[in-house]
C-alpha positions as CSV (number, residue, x, y, z in Angstrom):
1,X,-8.5,2.9,-27.3
2,X,-6.2,2.0,-24.4
3,X,-6.9,3.2,-20.9
4,X,-4.5,3.3,-17.9
5,X,-6.4,0.3,-16.4
6,X,-5.4,-1.8,-19.4
7,X,-1.7,-1.3,-19.0
8,X,-1.2,-0.8,-15.3
9,X,-0.5,-3.7,-13.0
10,X,-2.3,-2.0,-10.1
11,X,-4.3,1.2,-9.7
12,X,-5.4,1.8,-6.1
13,X,-6.3,4.4,-3.6
14,X,-6.1,4.3,0.2
15,X,-5.8,6.4,3.3
16,X,-2.7,8.4,4.0
17,X,-4.0,9.5,7.4
18,X,-7.3,10.9,8.4
19,X,-6.9,14.0,6.2
20,X,-5.2,12.6,3.1
21,X,-5.7,10.1,0.3
22,X,-3.0,8.5,-1.7
23,X,-3.2,6.9,-5.1
24,X,-0.8,4.4,-6.7
25,X,-0.4,3.5,-10.3
26,X,2.0,0.6,-10.8
27,X,3.3,-1.0,-14.0
28,X,5.0,-4.3,-14.9
29,X,7.2,-2.8,-17.7
30,X,9.3,0.3,-18.1
31,X,7.7,0.8,-21.5
32,X,4.2,1.1,-20.0
33,X,5.4,3.4,-17.2
34,X,7.2,5.6,-19.7
35,X,4.2,5.6,-22.0
36,X,1.9,7.0,-19.4
37,X,4.5,9.6,-18.2
38,X,5.3,10.7,-21.8
39,X,1.6,11.0,-22.7
40,X,1.0,13.6,-20.0
41,X,-2.5,12.2,-19.3
42,X,-1.6,12.0,-15.6
43,X,-0.1,15.1,-14.2
44,X,-0.6,17.3,-11.1
45,X,-2.9,19.5,-13.2
46,X,-4.9,16.7,-14.6
47,X,-5.3,15.1,-11.2
48,X,-6.3,18.3,-9.6
49,X,-9.1,18.8,-12.2
50,X,-10.2,15.1,-12.0
51,X,-10.6,15.2,-8.2
52,X,-11.6,18.9,-7.8
53,X,-8.7,20.0,-5.7
54,X,-6.3,22.9,-6.0
55,X,-3.2,21.9,-8.0
56,X,-1.0,23.2,-5.2
57,X,-2.5,20.5,-2.9
58,X,-1.5,17.7,-5.2
59,X,1.7,15.8,-4.4
60,X,2.9,13.9,-7.4
61,X,5.8,11.5,-7.4
62,X,7.4,9.6,-10.2
63,X,9.0,6.4,-8.8
64,X,11.1,5.2,-11.7
65,X,12.8,2.4,-9.8
66,X,9.4,1.0,-8.7
67,X,7.7,1.7,-12.1
68,X,5.1,3.6,-10.2
69,X,3.4,6.9,-9.9
70,X,2.2,8.0,-6.5
71,X,-0.2,10.9,-5.9
72,X,-1.5,12.3,-2.6
73,X,-4.3,14.8,-2.1
74,X,-6.3,16.1,0.9
75,X,-9.4,14.1,1.7
76,X,-12.7,15.9,0.8
77,X,-13.9,15.1,4.3
78,X,-12.0,13.9,7.3
79,X,-11.9,10.1,7.7
80,X,-14.9,8.9,9.7
81,X,-16.8,12.1,9.5
82,X,-20.5,12.0,8.8
83,X,-19.9,13.2,5.2
84,X,-17.2,10.6,4.5
85,X,-18.5,7.9,2.2
86,X,-15.3,5.9,1.9
87,X,-13.6,5.6,5.3
88,X,-10.7,3.6,4.0
89,X,-10.2,5.6,0.8
90,X,-10.2,2.4,-1.2
91,X,-12.9,3.4,-3.8
92,X,-11.4,6.7,-5.0
93,X,-9.1,5.3,-7.7
94,X,-11.9,4.5,-10.2
95,X,-11.5,7.7,-12.4
96,X,-7.8,6.9,-12.9
97,X,-8.6,3.5,-14.5
98,X,-10.5,5.0,-17.3
99,X,-8.1,7.7,-18.4
100,X,-7.5,7.3,-22.1
101,X,-4.0,7.1,-23.6
102,X,-3.1,8.5,-27.0
103,X,-2.1,5.8,-29.6
């Protein structure tokens, strides 16, 4: 079993302002990048389901020249609010690392 975390060079999340989070999945090789895209395990719909947001609120970018996938979503709570448990947004990427790829 291969997961995204096994073949990605970097999987991270971070703030994209006080009301948005952004996620980056970056690869070392075009083959790994294309494998993830072709597998369809990481799409707007999959991301929306994984993070409990409406698919219309998911911004999904394939950055072929950078061998990267970038996704942005609204934060569940505004940054710094009492309910916000991750002010910098740096802990939100964990579910992406464990997404399984078909063989």
